[in-house]
N, C-alpha and C positions, 0 to 999 in steps of 0.2 A: 659809124657807131651804132651798135645794136643794143637794145635794152630788152631784159627779160624780167618778168614778174614771176616769182616762184611760189607754187602753192604746196601745202603739205601733202594733200591726197589728189585733188584734181581741182580744176577751175570752179568747182561749186563752192569751195571753202574760200576764206579770205586770204589776201596775200600774205605769204611768210617769209619771203626773201627778194632780192633784187640783184640781178647781175647786169653788168655793162661790158660789152666786148667789142674789140676791134678785130674782127675774124682775119682781116687782111695782114695785120701785123702780128697775129697771135697773142694778143694781149687781152687781158680781162681783170675786172675787180668785182667783188661781191661784198655785201654787207655782212660782216662777222658779228653775230649776236653776242658770242661769248667776250669778244674783245670790245664790243661796242665801237666799232671802227670799220672803215672800209679796208679791205684787205686785198692785196695783189695775189692772185692765185688762177692764173689762166688754166692750169692743169685740171683743177677741180671743176671749173666752169665747162671745160670741153668735155670731161668725162660724164657730167651730169647731163649736158645737152645732147650728147651722143648715145646715151643709154636709152633704148628702145622703151624701158620700163617707165621712164620719166616723160614720155610724150604729152600725157594728160596733165602734168605737173607744172608746166610752164607756158608762158604766152609771150611772143614777141609783141613789144608794144612801142608806141612813139615816144620820143622823149617827154612830150607834154604828159602823157599817161604815166610814165616812170616818175615824174616830178610829183604827180598827184598821189601816188601811192608810197613814195619814199618816206615821208614822215611817219606814217603809220607802221611801215616795216622796221624802220631804224629807231622809232621811239622819240622822234622829234627832230632828227637831222635831215637836213634838206640834201637833195641829190646835188653833188659837186657839179660846177659847170664844166663844159667839155675841156677847157684849158687846164682845169685842176686835174681832171680825169687823166689827160694825156701826160701830165707831170707824175701821177702815180704809176702809170705805165713805165715810164722811164726810170722812176726810182725803183720800181719792183724789178725791172729787168737787169738793173746794174748791181744787184745784190744788197739793196738797202732794206731796212728793216721791213717786213711784209705788211705790217699794220700801219696805215697812214690815217691820222685822224682828220 
């Protein structure tokens, strides 16, 4: 499992988003600010991370670091545990509603 803190411009600004990805399975979730929930969207995560223009806008971090910024990024929500994240991956890949609170 890989965790990415996302920044609006570069790492000098405060965290603006959070991605969780299992690259081996091609699965990913992100915090959706509009829905105020975790969203299954591996396509968006891969496009963002693969875009050379975003190299200075994200940082690969440890789970502990991701947990530390999750509440600020989400407005109070904790980072789901890995079991819950894997359940979101399964639900997202089977056609379930993409927003999982």
